[in-house]
C-alpha positions, 0 to 999 in steps of 0.5 A: 416432503411437500415442504421440501418440494416447495422450498426446492421450487422456490429456490429454482424460481429465485435462481431463474430470477437472479440469472436473468442478465438483460438490462431490465433486471438492473435498470430503473423502471419507467426510464427511457434510454437514448437509442443512439447510446450503445448498450453494454451488450452491443459493444462487449458481446454479452449481457452484463453478468453473463460473463465477468468483464475483462479489462480490455472489454471494459475499456472498449465500452467506456471509450464507445460511450465517450464517443457516443455521448456528450455527457462523457469525456474520457482520459487515460492517466497512465498505465499499470505495471502490465501496461493497462490504461488507467481511465477516468470518465468525467460525467456531467451535463453538456452545459457543465462540460462546456464550462468544466474548468471554470467549475473546477476552479470555483470548486477548488476556490471554495476550499481556499477562501472563506467568502465563497458562496457554494449554494449554486455549485455542482457537487463533485462525486468520485465513483471508484470500482473494484480496487480488489480485482477479485471483487468484480461486481463493482467494475461490472456494475460500472458498465451499467452505471456509465450506460445509465448516466450516458443514455437515460432521458428521465428528468431526474437524471438530467437534473442530476447531471446539471448539479453533479460532476462525476469522476468515474473510475471503472476499474481501480485495479486493471491488472487484478480485474483481468487476472480474476476475470480470466479465472472465473470465465475459464472455469465457468460451466454451461450448466452453472454450478453453485457448489462452493467446492467447484474449481471456479470458486477456488482461485489459484495463488496469488488470486486476483485481489492484488495488482501486478506485484501482489499489493493490496492497493486499497492501502496505498491512498496515503503512501502513494507508491504504486502507479495506479494510486498516483493516477487516482491521487492526482485526480483526487487533488485536482478536484477534491471530490465531496464524496468518494465511493469505494465498491468492494466485496466480502464473504459469500454468506454476508449481505450488503454493507454501507458506511458508517462503520463502527462509530468508536473506530473513527479516527479522532482527526475526522470531524463528527459531522463527517460521520453524521453526513455519512449516516444521512447518505446511508438513508438513501442507500437503505431506501434504494435497497429496500425497493429491490428487496436486498438485505443490508447492514451498517455500523456493525463492522469495518471502520474509518481509522486508517487514512490509507484506505479509499473510504477513509482517505477523503475524510482527512481531505474535506470529503466523505468516503463511502465503503460498499461491501457486497457478498461475493459470488466469487464466480457466476453463482454460489450457494450461501446462507441467504440462498443461491447468490448469483453474479447478476444479483451482486452487480445489481446491488452495486449498481443500485448503491452507485445510483443512490449515492448520486441521489444523496449527492443531489439531495444533500448537495448544499449541506455537503458543499458547505461541510467541505467549505467549513472543513477547510475554513476550520483547518485554516483557523487551526493552521493560523495558530501554528503560524511560524511553526514547522516540521523538519525531516531528513537524514544527513547521510541519506538524501534518497529516503528524504527525497522519497518522503518529500515525493509523497508530500508533493503528491498529496499537495503539501507545501515544503521548503528547502533548508535555509542552512544547516541547523540542529534540533533536539540533538539531530543535525539537519543538512541542507539538501538532505532535509526539508521543512513543512510549515504547519500554517497551510491548507492541508495541515490536517493531512500533515497531522495525520501523516506525522502524528504519533498516537498511543491512546485510542477509544477502541482497541479493535482495528480493521487495519493498521493503527499507526503509519507515522511517515518519518518513522517509516522512512527511518528519518530524523524529524523534529516538530515545532521548529521555526519557519525561520529555518525555511529556505526556498519553497520546493516547486519541482522536486528533484533527486540528488545527482550522484558523482565520483569525486575524481579518477583514481589509480588506487581505489574508490570508497562508497559509504553504505548509508544512502538508500540506493547503495545496494543498487550500486553495489549490485551493479558493481558486482554484476559487472564482474568487478571485485568489491569489499566491505569494511567491517570497522570504521576508519578515516582518510583525507579528513573524512570519516567512513562508517561501518559497511563502507564499500571498497572498489580497488582499481588494480586487478579488475576486469576494466582499465582504470579509465573504463572503471572510472567511467563505469562508476560515474554511470553507477553513481548517477543511476543510484544517486550516490557519491563515490570517493576516489582515494590515492593511498591505502593508508588511513586512520583506522583499518588500512585499505589492505586490511583483512577487515575488508571482506570480499563480497560475492554477487548475490544470486537470490531466489524468492519462494512463492506460491501456495502456503506463502503470503502473497502480500509479503512476497510481492513487497520483496519482488517489488523491492528488488525489481523496482527499487534496486534493479536486482534479478530475483528468481521466483520459485513456486512451492509446487515445483521447489523440489525439482529445482537445482538450488545450487544456482542460488546463494540466497533464498528468501522465505516470506511469511507462510510455510511451504509443504514440509516435503521440501524441507530436506532439499532446502536444508541440504542446500543451506548446509552446503553453504546457502543463506536462507532468510525467513520472515514472520510466520515462516519462522515457525516452519523453520523452527519446527523443521529444525533449520534454526532453534528459536526461543519464542515467548509463550503468552497466556491470556485469561479472560476475567469478567468477560461475558460470552458476548464480549469474547470477540472484543477480548480476543481482538484486543490482543491482535497487533494489527500494525504498530511502530516500535523502538529497538536498539541496534548494534551498528557494528553488526553487518545486519545494521550497516548503513544506519547512523543512529543507535535506534531504529523504528520497526513495524510489527503486526504479529505476536511472535516474541523471540527471547534474546540469545545469551551472548549479547553480541548475537542480539544486534537488534533488540526492542527497548524496555518501553518500545511503543512509538505509535499505534495500539498494542495491549498491555500484555503484548507490550510487556511480552515484546519488551527486550525481545529480539526481532532478528536471529542468525545461526549457522547450519552446516556451511550455510546460515539461517536468518530470521526476521519476526517483522516485515522490513518491506511493509507496503513499499513505503517502509523505506527505513528497514529495507536495508536490513534485508539487503544487508542480510543478502550482501553481507551474508558471510559476515552475519 
């Protein structure tokens, strides 16, 4: 009994200590602060850690600091989807500020010239906070770090700022941070309750982790598809920081993690010295955390493999990425295996690590500057051996996909050229205006290798994220390595998208091929305007041009527009969608004539997307983004909580992303399908559709037996069977409507699950089928690879008057998997023909 009372008393003392929120709890001792610099509380109206900082107050404080301190300048680099500013503070000494551009130019010169002396240069550190909005201790610690750097008067800080340029990003995810702060603050009680069952710690769907479209932005550093990413990547390449920190949170029962991660899970293109320096930097973190008595660990989890994460992206760009993971209070206070965990405690650890990073940068400045200088020197030596060699990529029928990959190269400061003229390589034709060439002999040759490589052998079989991201495969483009730079034309200095046109005015009909990426956007605009359009089920030719499966026919007669108005309207559509539309004067062709029944009438899509509890928000957000940002198509989001009350007859297509709604909605949804609707299900939703008898799917069962595996090794054995994300080859039947718009007989599919469907006994019902040896890039265990071979990722079956369509794989992965977006669009526009 006495022991229980003692433990309770100690817990109360610990709780009281951790809930202290004035600056003395956080800031270093024996440091004086400039009283003319505003404290966080004086601007935001509460102590740091008392409430979760909202993004508007965070911005307000950063602007106040920049106004008051000659150590800080601030810039707004753009806005999020919700209109919030993307701020970057530059923090350094007043002397450095007066010469900042010269410092930047000298720093960049050290990455471009062999003879530059780096010993007297400032080191550049990019500090980024809370890219996951519901991991808020980072952005709340940013309040303290910015104040300390602006106001501290100690010699250590003054010397630090003389030797360091700090690029300070207080919120990598403004929209998510705001969403989570609202949740935590509105559910806070006056009497803080650490019970993890309290509503404060149970966010509603989709939570604050993601941005507006529910993307995990810490996977977008390499693809750069989101506005937040574009801002920070522009800042990164403008400066090429030596160190980049990425402040995160993890499970409540953990402690504090800092890199390096598991050594065997580092990407082979990352130099070994990078990890050695990372470990040396870790000694500074350990010393600082020891001083305040915080537990931590390193090298036991996480990895440095996928270059699309903030802590790994710098490693292929001459810098050192550092991941911090703090056990999360997920609110203001919560029980944990390590005692009561308070929000202020989590903030203090993040703040401490932010300062120890800067101490490491100062203490290791010369070594780290030399490392970056040598990284690019060695890269140039590697590139010189590739002189005269290049990579060509493109699609002779789809300029838009080609453009969007080139757009990523431009954002990543990779040089590329137009083609001098059309040419063929490895049996693929590359057409000027529809392809680009990347010379291998250039500064960022290692980054090029990381983006274009196909890797199928690995030191480790466990991955924190995807194991493959080969960009031309993701975009569904033809590409060839080792071509001669003699094929290169003008270097592209300013990338521009192909302008769409209508060949001429017609009084008969217009034809639009389906190959271009934005064809669905154009067709939707045509149908939405009330015009009639048809799709060609077979190939034909006219006026010396061949038209493929899926060609769209727009008759001139019997429309709601006059021939002149129709022509002008189609001109606007072609321009807006970057496509070519051909005018024809006769219905007589070689093949099916334009009046043939093989041209099928199309219906305006009326699409709904099921979202909410039980649905994977990432997958749902990718689809929402695709419709809203790429194709300008209206999409109704139906929440699972209210689905049973919705009049589903308003929609002809409903998409069910990975996940499963409550079984109570199955009856109404099934009736809607039977009445003529098309239900499209993805990934784990197929299990729900199968069990609720929407569609009968034949899944392979894979049984694994561990042999000679110890108890200690059991986790690795199971983890090795996970398909975390790899790329696989499938054959396609181009005559099937789900494959309209694809010109090749093969397609590259992204897969990160172990659902394997056996093919239908009728071959024509298997329009997409994995090859016998399907692995193109990435890791998969041999048992899984054997199970995947010759299975199908797509099925479509009738249910009453409607249809259920099943995709085992994500066709819209992370917004950069352009190559398979059209599979979904085909299932929507050509649903009656599937």
